C-alpha positions in Angstrom: 117.2 93.2 156.8 116.6 94.0 153.1 116.7 91.2 150.7 119.1 91.8 147.8 117.5 92.3 144.4 118.0 89.6 141.9 119.9 90.3 138.7 116.8 89.5 136.6 114.7 92.0 138.5 117.3 94.7 138.0 117.6 93.9 134.3 113.8 93.9 133.9 113.5 97.2 135.6 116.2 98.6 133.4 114.5 97.4 130.3 111.2 99.1 131.3 113.0 102.4 132.0 114.8 102.2 128.7 111.7 101.5 126.7 109.9 104.3 128.5 112.7 106.7 127.9 112.8 106.0 124.2 109.5 107.9 123.7 107.1 107.2 120.9 103.8 105.6 121.1 102.4 102.2 120.0 98.8 101.2 120.1 96.3 98.7 118.8 94.1 99.7 115.9 91.1 98.4 114.2 89.7 100.0 111.1 87.0 99.1 108.6 86.9 100.2 105.0 84.2 100.1 102.3 85.8 99.5 98.9 84.1 100.4 95.6 85.7 97.7 93.5 84.6 99.3 90.2 86.5 102.5 90.9 89.2 101.2 93.4 88.3 103.9 96.0 86.6 103.9 99.4 86.3 105.3 102.9 87.5 104.1 106.2 86.8 104.5 109.9 89.3 103.7 112.7 89.0 103.0 116.4 91.2 101.7 119.3 94.2 102.8 121.2 96.0 104.2 118.1 93.1 106.6 117.5 92.7 107.5 121.2 96.5 108.3 121.6 96.7 110.3 118.3 98.8 107.7 116.4 96.1 107.5 113.7 93.3 109.6 112.5 89.6 108.6 112.9 88.5 108.6 109.3 89.3 109.3 105.7 89.3 108.1 102.1 91.5 105.6 100.3 92.5 104.4 96.9 93.9 101.1 95.6 97.4 101.5 94.0 99.8 98.8 92.8 98.9 95.2 93.0 100.4 91.8 92.0 98.2 88.8 91.3 100.3 86.9 88.7 101.9 84.5 91.2 101.9 84.0 94.9 102.0 85.8 97.2 99.3 88.1 95.8 99.5 91.6 97.2 98.0 95.1 96.9 98.6 98.6 98.2 96.1 101.1 99.4 96.8 104.7 100.3 94.7 106.2 103.1 94.2 110.0 103.3 92.9 111.4 106.6 90.0 113.8 106.3 91.4 115.9 109.2 94.4 117.0 107.1 97.0 115.2 109.2 98.5 113.3 106.3 98.3 109.9 104.5 99.8 106.4 104.9 100.1 103.4 102.6 99.5 99.8 103.5 100.7 96.7 101.6 98.6 93.7 102.1 99.7 90.1 101.2 96.9 87.6 100.9 96.9 84.1 102.3 95.7 81.9 99.5 94.2 78.5 100.0 96.4 75.5 99.0 93.8 74.3 96.5 91.9 76.4 94.0 88.4 77.0 95.6 85.8 79.7 95.2 85.7 81.8 98.2 83.7 84.7 99.6 86.4 85.9 102.0 90.0 87.0 101.8 92.6 87.1 104.6 96.2 88.2 104.9 98.7 90.4 106.6 99.3 94.2 106.2 102.3 96.3 106.7 102.8 100.1 106.7 105.1 101.0 103.7 105.1 104.8 103.8 103.4 108.0 104.9 103.2 111.7 104.6 102.5 114.6 107.0 102.2 113.3 110.6 102.5 109.7 109.3 105.9 110.0 107.7 107.4 107.7 110.4 104.4 105.6 111.0 105.1 101.8 111.3 102.9 98.8 112.0 101.4 95.6 110.9 98.5 93.3 111.5 95.8 91.1 110.0 93.4 91.8 107.1 90.1 90.2 106.2 87.4 91.0 103.7 84.0 89.8 102.6 84.0 89.6 98.8 80.3 89.4 98.4 78.1 92.5 98.3 78.8 96.1 97.3 80.8 97.8 98.6 83.4 95.2 99.7 83.9 95.3 103.5 87.5 95.2 104.6 88.7 94.9 108.2 92.2 95.7 109.4 93.4 94.9 113.0 96.9 95.2 114.4 99.4 97.7 115.9 100.6 101.1 114.8 103.4 103.2 116.2 105.4 106.4 115.7 108.7 107.1 117.3 
């Protein structure tokens, strides 16, 4: 005799089918950038599931746009242009500042996609940011998730 399915199992199965039917793709991403702080430009290279599934390009150039450092939270925007011609996207990064004023060689924060063009018009995502502030160029590391409907 078959055992009846529990309500929770049926709801869970329905949720999986609904999410699968909605389409789109979401994947992890990690990309590193090298920033020339004198000219506010740099290059980036990406890897991870977002690259493998075509959600994000492999490499490109970027430039620093708007920023706000007068009061907390400090933030800046960078626009990334893919060298393969698929488009561009903009990230806004808010920095986590220490409670006390200290000299630091690292910066950390969270990033969010705020816009895009070409294949990245509907790109969404967020994640963590870190940077080593010593040396030239400045090494930035972004990790998180990206998705497109």
